[in-house]
Structure formats: C-alpha cells, structure tokens
C-alpha positions as CSV (number, residue, x, y, z in Angstrom):
1,M,-44.3,6.9,-13.5
2,M,-41.8,6.3,-10.7
3,T,-39.0,8.8,-10.6
4,R,-35.5,8.2,-9.2
5,N,-33.4,10.8,-7.5
6,K,-29.7,10.4,-7.7
7,F,-27.0,12.9,-6.7
8,L,-23.5,12.1,-7.8
9,Y,-20.6,13.5,-5.9
10,F,-16.9,14.1,-6.4
11,W,-14.3,11.5,-5.5
12,D,-10.7,11.2,-4.5
13,V,-7.9,8.7,-4.8
14,L,-4.4,9.1,-5.3
15,S,-1.6,6.6,-5.7
16,R,1.4,6.2,-7.8
17,N,1.3,3.9,-10.8
18,P,4.7,2.4,-11.7
19,A,3.1,0.5,-14.7
20,N,6.0,1.3,-17.0
21,T,8.9,0.5,-14.7
22,A,9.5,-3.0,-16.0
23,K,9.6,-1.7,-19.6
24,C,12.1,1.1,-19.0
25,A,15.4,-0.7,-19.3
26,A,14.3,-2.5,-22.5
27,Y,13.1,0.7,-24.2
28,S,16.3,2.6,-23.2
29,I,18.6,-0.1,-24.5
30,L,16.6,-0.4,-27.7
31,A,16.7,3.4,-28.2
32,L,20.4,3.6,-27.7
33,S,21.2,0.7,-30.0
34,M,19.2,2.3,-32.8
35,G,20.6,5.8,-32.2
36,L,17.2,7.2,-31.0
37,G,17.5,10.0,-28.4
38,L,14.0,9.7,-26.7
39,S,13.1,6.8,-24.5
40,A,10.4,6.2,-22.0
41,C,12.9,6.5,-19.1
42,G,15.6,8.8,-20.3
43,E,16.2,12.5,-19.8
44,T,13.7,15.0,-21.2
45,K,14.2,16.1,-24.7
46,T,12.5,18.1,-27.4
47,A,10.9,15.5,-29.6
48,G,10.3,15.6,-33.4
49,G,9.8,13.4,-36.4
50,G,6.8,12.0,-38.2
51,P,3.5,10.8,-36.9
52,S,4.1,7.1,-37.1
53,G,5.3,5.0,-34.1
54,T,9.0,4.1,-33.9
55,E,10.8,0.9,-32.8
56,A,11.2,2.5,-29.4
57,G,7.5,3.0,-28.9
58,N,4.5,4.8,-30.2
59,A,4.0,8.4,-31.4
60,I,1.6,11.0,-30.0
61,T,0.5,13.9,-32.3
62,A,-1.6,16.9,-31.6
63,Q,-2.3,20.4,-32.8
64,I,-2.5,23.1,-30.0
65,L,-4.4,26.3,-30.6
66,T,-4.6,29.4,-28.5
67,A,-7.8,30.4,-26.7
68,D,-8.7,32.6,-29.8
69,K,-8.1,29.5,-32.1
70,S,-4.8,30.7,-33.5
71,P,-1.9,28.2,-33.9
72,A,0.0,28.0,-30.5
73,A,3.4,28.3,-32.0
74,L,6.4,27.4,-29.8
75,A,4.2,26.2,-26.9
76,R,5.9,24.0,-24.4
77,V,4.6,20.5,-24.2
78,R,5.2,17.9,-21.5
79,L,4.0,14.3,-21.4
80,M,4.1,12.5,-18.0
81,D,2.9,9.3,-16.4
82,S,-0.5,10.2,-15.2
83,E,0.3,9.0,-11.7
84,G,3.9,10.2,-11.7
85,L,5.4,13.0,-9.6
86,D,8.9,13.1,-11.1
87,G,9.0,15.7,-13.9
88,E,12.6,14.7,-14.8
89,K,11.2,11.5,-16.4
90,A,8.7,13.3,-18.6
91,Y,8.8,13.6,-22.4
92,S,9.4,17.2,-23.5
93,A,8.5,18.9,-26.8
94,E,7.7,22.2,-28.5
95,T,5.0,23.0,-31.1
96,D,5.9,24.2,-34.5
97,K,4.7,27.4,-36.2
98,D,1.3,25.7,-36.9
99,G,0.9,24.6,-33.3
100,K,1.6,20.9,-34.2
101,V,3.7,18.6,-32.0
102,V,4.9,15.0,-32.3
103,I,6.3,13.0,-29.4
104,E,7.9,9.8,-30.5
105,G,9.1,6.7,-28.7
106,V,6.3,6.6,-26.1
107,A,5.9,3.4,-24.2
108,D,2.5,1.9,-23.4
109,G,0.8,3.5,-20.4
110,D,-1.4,6.2,-19.2
111,Y,-0.1,9.8,-19.5
112,T,-1.1,13.4,-19.1
113,L,-0.1,15.8,-21.8
114,E,0.3,19.4,-20.7
115,A,0.8,22.4,-23.1
116,K,1.6,26.0,-22.0
117,L,2.0,29.3,-23.8
118,G,2.1,32.6,-21.9
119,G,-0.8,32.7,-19.5
120,E,-2.7,29.8,-21.2
121,A,-2.5,26.0,-20.7
122,L,-4.3,22.7,-21.1
123,Q,-4.0,19.1,-20.0
124,I,-5.2,16.1,-22.0
125,P,-5.3,12.5,-20.7
126,V,-3.6,10.1,-23.1
127,Q,-3.7,6.3,-23.1
128,V,-1.1,4.5,-25.2
129,N,-1.7,0.8,-25.9
130,G,0.3,-0.6,-28.7
131,A,-0.5,2.1,-31.3
132,S,0.2,5.7,-32.0
133,V,-2.3,8.3,-30.8
134,D,-3.6,11.4,-32.7
135,L,-5.2,13.8,-30.2
136,G,-6.5,16.1,-33.0
137,K,-6.9,19.8,-32.1
138,D,-7.3,21.3,-28.7
139,R,-7.4,24.9,-27.4
140,L,-5.5,26.4,-24.5
141,K,-7.4,28.3,-21.8
142,K,-6.4,30.7,-19.1
143,T,-4.4,29.2,-16.3
144,A,-5.8,28.7,-12.8
145,S,-4.4,28.7,-9.3
146,V,-5.0,26.5,-6.2
147,S,-4.2,27.4,-2.6
148,G,-4.8,25.5,0.6
149,S,-3.6,24.0,3.8
150,V,-2.0,20.6,4.5
151,G,-3.7,20.5,7.9
152,D,-0.8,21.2,10.2
153,K,0.9,24.6,10.4
154,S,4.1,23.0,11.8
155,L,4.7,20.8,8.8
156,K,7.0,21.7,5.9
157,G,7.6,20.0,2.6
158,V,6.3,20.3,-0.9
159,V,3.0,19.8,-2.7
160,K,3.2,18.2,-6.1
161,V,0.6,17.6,-8.9
162,R,0.4,14.0,-10.2
163,G,1.0,13.8,-13.9
164,L,1.9,17.5,-14.3
165,E,5.2,19.4,-13.7
166,H,4.0,21.6,-10.9
167,S,5.0,21.9,-7.3
168,A,4.9,24.4,-4.4
169,K,6.7,24.7,-1.1
170,V,4.6,24.4,2.1
171,K,5.1,27.3,4.6
172,D,3.3,27.4,7.9
173,G,1.1,24.6,6.6
174,N,0.0,26.5,3.5
175,F,0.8,26.4,-0.2
176,T,-0.2,28.0,-3.5
177,L,0.1,26.5,-7.0
178,D,0.0,28.9,-10.0
179,S,-0.2,28.6,-13.8
180,L,-2.3,25.4,-13.7
181,P,-4.3,24.0,-16.6
182,E,-8.1,23.6,-16.3
183,G,-9.3,20.2,-15.2
184,V,-8.8,17.6,-12.5
185,L,-5.7,17.9,-10.3
186,S,-4.3,15.2,-7.9
187,L,-2.2,16.9,-5.2
188,V,0.2,15.1,-3.0
189,F,1.9,16.6,0.1
190,I,5.4,15.2,0.7
191,P,6.6,16.3,4.2
192,D,10.3,16.8,4.8
193,V,10.2,14.5,7.9
194,E,10.4,10.7,7.6
195,D,7.8,9.8,10.3
196,V,4.9,11.6,8.6
197,D,3.0,9.8,5.8
198,T,2.4,11.5,2.5
199,S,-1.2,12.8,2.1
200,S,-3.3,13.6,-0.9
201,T,-6.3,15.3,-2.2
202,Y,-7.8,16.2,-5.6
203,L,-10.1,18.8,-7.0
204,K,-11.3,20.2,-10.3
205,V,-10.1,23.7,-11.3
206,V,-11.7,26.1,-13.8
207,A,-9.7,28.2,-16.3
208,G,-8.9,31.7,-15.0
209,E,-10.2,31.0,-11.5
210,K,-8.7,30.6,-8.0
211,T,-9.6,27.4,-6.1
212,K,-9.3,26.3,-2.5
213,S,-8.1,22.7,-2.1
214,S,-10.0,20.2,0.0
215,T,-8.6,18.4,3.0
216,F,-5.6,16.2,2.5
217,A,-5.9,12.5,3.6
218,E,-3.2,9.9,4.4
219,E,-2.1,7.6,1.7
220,S,-0.8,4.7,3.7
221,R,-3.7,2.4,3.3
222,A,-3.2,1.4,-0.3
223,L,-6.5,-0.4,-0.8
224,L,-8.7,2.0,1.1
225,L,-11.7,2.9,-1.0
226,D,-12.9,5.7,1.3
227,D,-12.6,6.9,4.8
228,F,-14.3,10.3,4.1
229,Q,-11.5,12.1,6.0
230,D,-11.0,14.3,2.9
231,S,-14.6,15.6,3.5
232,N,-15.7,15.1,-0.1
233,Y,-18.0,12.7,-1.9
234,Q,-15.6,11.0,-4.3
235,N,-13.9,7.8,-3.5
236,R,-10.1,7.8,-2.9
237,F,-9.4,4.5,-4.7
238,M,-9.4,5.2,-8.4
239,P,-6.6,7.1,-10.2
240,A,-7.3,10.7,-10.9
241,R,-7.6,10.1,-14.7
242,T,-10.9,8.3,-14.0
243,Y,-12.5,11.4,-12.6
244,D,-15.8,10.9,-14.4
245,G,-16.5,7.9,-12.1
246,G,-16.0,6.9,-8.5
247,W,-18.9,9.0,-7.2
248,W,-20.9,8.3,-4.1
249,Y,-24.7,8.5,-4.5
250,F,-28.0,8.2,-2.7
251,D,-30.9,6.8,-4.7
252,F,-34.5,6.3,-3.6
253,S,-38.2,6.2,-4.6
254,A,-39.3,9.8,-4.7
255,E,-43.0,8.8,-4.4
256,N,-42.7,7.3,-0.9
257,V,-39.3,7.9,0.6
258,T,-38.2,11.2,2.2
259,P,-34.5,11.7,2.9
260,D,-33.6,13.5,6.2
261,F,-30.7,15.5,4.8
262,V,-31.0,17.9,1.9
263,I,-28.0,20.2,2.1
264,G,-28.3,23.1,-0.3
265,E,-30.3,22.1,-3.4
266,N,-29.0,18.6,-4.0
267,H,-27.0,16.8,-1.2
268,L,-29.1,14.0,0.0
269,F,-26.7,12.7,2.7
270,T,-24.2,14.3,4.8
271,L,-20.7,13.8,6.3
272,A,-20.9,13.3,10.0
273,N,-17.9,14.4,12.2
274,E,-17.5,12.6,15.5
275,D,-14.6,14.0,17.4
276,G,-12.6,14.4,14.2
277,N,-13.6,11.1,12.5
278,V,-15.7,11.7,9.4
279,S,-18.2,9.2,8.1
280,A,-21.1,9.1,5.6
281,H,-24.5,9.6,7.3
282,V,-27.8,8.8,5.6
283,A,-31.3,8.7,6.9
284,A,-34.8,8.5,5.4
285,H,-38.4,7.9,6.2
286,F,-40.3,5.3,4.2
287,G,-44.0,5.7,3.3
288,D,-46.6,3.2,2.1
289,I,-46.8,1.4,-1.2
290,V,-48.0,3.7,-4.0
291,K,-50.1,2.6,-7.0
292,D,-50.3,4.6,-10.2
293,S,-53.4,5.1,-12.4
294,A,-52.8,1.7,-14.0
295,G,-52.7,-0.1,-10.6
296,V,-49.0,-0.7,-10.7
297,A,-47.5,-0.8,-7.2
298,Y,-44.3,0.9,-6.3
299,W,-42.6,-0.2,-3.1
300,P,-40.6,2.3,-1.0
301,W,-36.8,1.7,-1.4
302,A,-33.5,3.5,-0.9
303,T,-29.9,2.7,-1.5
304,M,-26.5,4.4,-1.1
305,G,-23.5,3.3,-3.2
306,V,-20.3,4.2,-4.9
307,E,-19.1,3.6,-8.5
308,L,-15.9,1.7,-8.9
309,G,-15.5,2.3,-12.6
310,K,-16.3,5.3,-14.8
311,S,-19.8,6.6,-15.3
312,D,-19.7,4.5,-18.5
313,K,-20.9,1.2,-17.0
314,A,-18.8,-0.8,-19.5
315,L,-15.6,0.6,-17.9
316,C,-15.6,-1.5,-14.7
317,N,-12.9,-2.8,-12.3
318,D,-11.4,-6.3,-12.0
319,I,-11.6,-7.1,-8.2
320,S,-11.1,-10.9,-8.7
321,S,-7.8,-10.7,-6.8
322,V,-9.5,-9.2,-3.7
323,D,-10.1,-11.6,-0.8
324,S,-12.9,-9.5,0.9
325,I,-14.5,-6.1,1.2
326,A,-14.7,-4.6,4.6
327,F,-16.4,-1.5,6.1
328,R,-17.5,-0.1,9.4
329,I,-21.2,0.6,9.9
330,K,-23.9,1.5,12.5
331,G,-27.4,2.7,12.5
332,I,-31.1,1.8,12.7
333,G,-32.6,-0.9,10.6
334,S,-30.5,-3.2,8.4
335,V,-28.6,-3.0,5.1
336,V,-28.1,-5.5,2.2
337,F,-24.6,-5.1,0.8
338,N,-24.4,-5.6,-2.9
339,I,-21.5,-6.1,-5.3
340,I,-22.8,-5.1,-8.8
341,D,-22.0,-5.5,-12.4
342,S,-24.4,-3.2,-14.2
343,N,-23.6,-4.6,-17.6
344,L,-25.5,-7.8,-16.9
345,D,-29.2,-8.3,-17.2
346,L,-31.2,-7.0,-14.2
347,D,-31.7,-10.5,-12.6
348,H,-28.0,-11.2,-12.5
349,Q,-26.4,-7.8,-11.8
350,K,-26.0,-8.3,-8.0
351,L,-23.0,-10.7,-7.7
352,I,-23.2,-10.7,-3.9
353,Q,-26.0,-9.9,-1.5
354,S,-25.4,-10.0,2.2
355,E,-27.7,-8.6,4.9
356,Y,-26.5,-7.1,8.1
357,G,-28.5,-5.8,11.1
358,L,-27.4,-2.4,12.4
359,E,-26.5,-1.6,15.9
360,E,-26.0,1.6,17.9
361,E,-22.2,1.1,18.1
362,W,-19.8,0.8,15.2
363,T,-19.3,-2.7,13.8
364,R,-16.7,-3.8,11.3
365,V,-18.1,-6.0,8.7
366,S,-16.0,-8.2,6.3
367,V,-17.7,-9.7,3.2
368,P,-15.6,-12.5,1.7
369,L,-15.5,-13.1,-2.0
370,P,-16.1,-16.7,-3.1
371,V,-13.2,-18.9,-4.1
372,E,-14.4,-18.8,-7.7
373,R,-14.0,-15.2,-8.7
374,E,-14.3,-15.1,-12.4
375,A,-17.6,-13.1,-12.1
376,F,-15.7,-10.3,-10.2
377,K,-13.5,-9.4,-13.2
378,C,-16.1,-6.7,-14.0
379,V,-17.5,-4.8,-11.0
380,N,-18.7,-1.2,-11.2
381,Q,-20.7,-0.5,-8.1
382,L,-20.9,-1.3,-4.4
383,A,-24.3,-0.6,-2.8
384,W,-26.0,-0.7,0.5
385,D,-29.8,-1.2,0.3
386,F,-31.8,0.0,3.3
387,K,-34.3,-2.0,5.4
388,T,-36.4,-0.1,7.9
389,I,-37.6,-0.4,11.5
390,D,-41.1,1.2,11.7
391,G,-40.6,3.0,8.4
392,Y,-37.3,4.6,9.3
393,A,-33.7,3.7,8.4
394,E,-30.5,5.5,9.4
395,V,-26.9,4.5,8.4
396,W,-23.4,5.7,9.2
397,L,-20.7,4.2,7.0
398,D,-17.0,4.5,7.2
399,D,-13.6,2.9,6.3
400,V,-14.6,1.0,3.1
401,E,-11.6,-1.0,1.9
402,L,-10.6,-3.9,-0.3
403,I,-8.7,-6.5,1.5
404,G,-5.9,-8.4,-0.3
405,G,-5.5,-8.1,-4.1
406,N,-3.3,-6.1,-6.4
407,R,-4.2,-2.4,-6.8
408,L,-2.6,-2.1,-10.2
409,S,-4.4,-5.1,-11.6
410,I,-7.7,-3.6,-10.4
411,W,-6.9,-0.4,-12.1
412,E,-6.1,-2.0,-15.4
413,K,-9.7,-2.9,-16.1
C-alpha cells in the first residue's frame, strides 16, 4: 500500500471584520423603542432574562464551571466581535449562583465569549445566525501569559487581542499580556505614530503556561494569503476563528520520494531567509516507479499546498469575486498550480491547472480566474505539484495573494 506523508502547520491572518456595522443603527433604534437596554452597538451592560431570543436579536446561554467542575458563580462574561479590538462595544454579563449566564439582544455575527473568575478563564467561539445559541457547559482553566517583541525597540504603542478584552503597552519594543484564556489568540500591534502600519501575529496558548509570540507582520495588504514574514506555517488570510484550517503542507509518495528538509521530527520544508525576506523552500529527490506485490505501479509525486477553508473540507471559501491569484516563485523543474474543491469527485476536484517552468531568479506569476466563476464559490486548497529535472525538484514560494475580490465575502463561506 502506498503511504502519504503530510505535515500540517500553523497559520496566521488577522484583519478586522465589520460585518455587523450596517446592522448597528437598526438594532439600537429597535432596542430603544421597545425599552430594551442591550443592543449590538450600545454601551456594555450586565445582561439577564430568559433563554429565548428577543426582538432586538438572539440570546446566548451557557453554564460556566470552575476547573474543579463547581458552578462558577459571579464570573465575569464578555462577548465581543471575534475580529474586533474595541472592548467598549462588547456585551457584558455575570453568571448567577449556578454559573449560568444569558446574553440577550445579540445581532447575527461571529463572536468570542470570554469568562473569567479569579485566576481561571476560558474563551468560546460563537456564531449567531438568526437563532439563539445554547453553548451548554464549559470549564474554566488556569490563565496563560504571552510576551514578545514587535520587532523594533524604538516603537511604542499597544498590543491588543482580537475578540478579547486584553491589551498591553509596548515598551522598548516589548510587551507582556497576562490573564489570558487558553486557545488561539490574534494579536495586533497598533503603533502610536501615523506613518507605521499596524502589524499582527497569532499563536496558540496553553492554560497555566507562558508563551513567546511569533514575529509580527504588516497588515496593509488586505488580500495577502501569505508572505511568510511571520516565520510560521499558517496562512495569514483567514480570520483567527478558523484556526483549525489554513495550514501549509507538503505531501509526497513515501515509497519513492525523499524530501531534502526534515527539521526536527516532522517539518518537511523550511523557511528560507534571503537578506531578511522569508519564503517557503521545498526540495525533494524522486525515485523510480514502484510496484507492489499485486503489480500495481506507484509513480513518484510531491505537492505543497495550503488550505483555504477549515480542515473540514465542506467548509470552503468563496473566491468567485477574485480576479486572479498571484505568487512569486523560483527553483529547479516546474510546478503545476491547482485550485481545488476537495468536495467534488476526484476527476473534477482541480478547478484550474496551470504549469509554469521554474527559473533561477524570482518570477511573479498571475493566474487569472475565468469569466464564469460559479465553480469557485467553494475552494478549499491551493496546491503546487512538482515536476522534476533529472529526478530532482526545488521550489521557493513567496507572496501568495488574491487579486481583486471582497475579503468579507470570501470569509462568509
């Protein structure tokens, strides 16, 4: 039997999501006219009431327990837009003696619920879409901390966490965030000078542990999929709430392909640094065709790629508004660039296949999408298949971006 090796990596992307902005005025007016105190855009307030949705929106219910499974009475609860940085626009509540909480009047959107009590906390992603949400029971865990550098000791400003009410001042280029809940964190550095762009990173923290943040990367290129400057293996494009997807991978036939880079136990490609510019670097030697005991032949093959949706292949992205996909590339051999919908049958998964010969110098490639783009409403992978010269292929890849299109409409899928 042929085996397949595939190592999935972490990803990064950070951008604000003003999905609820257009709804704010309508919900606020409706809430006031009906005497309701909590709206999607008003001041924070301790929420209460029953579990059903109200005319001003939907209700979110949950029961919070401590780490030892006791009711977390009087725990502080905050509900924020999952891509938001402004804690003043969050919903605020407190659990009752049984650890139960109800937040009413919640507009449709994607949120992060955070609960805190003493030295314990948790965060829960919440999607509201025309109905109330019961989150059931969840336990608090010990809080975590993150420290790091924004990359320039001369810069001052503040680091904020998307979707959570946490911030820290930057001093001598360094910062520390305490009392954080376990899970994925999207960090944004907002400098106090106008001519410096905001930058961002993300990471996963573990309860009770101290974590160092990865490199911050500029946010100015809104449709940049990845430039690898953050020096990790997650793409920057997707919102943080889709953490279980957006991973770069290298996949190959283990019987007759040998990768050049094995860092530690699992990394099968590396990040090359050329005078400060970081790019993905992959190389492999290809052997002969292998036949198993039944005479079935297995050809040598290798591909690198990135997920656009979550690991659940059904959760894809709508890139039908995109004009083209561009990237910089160099190497030895050639690549076949693929846009993939893994939900289709095997013969129809590759929506686009374009072959490009590789050169020693960097070349920028732009792959246009056809005028008829209905098929691109569900895309969950981009992939580069390798073709060799004398049994060897080597690829450097950088600056993968979607040209044109609407970022929010892509996220909605």
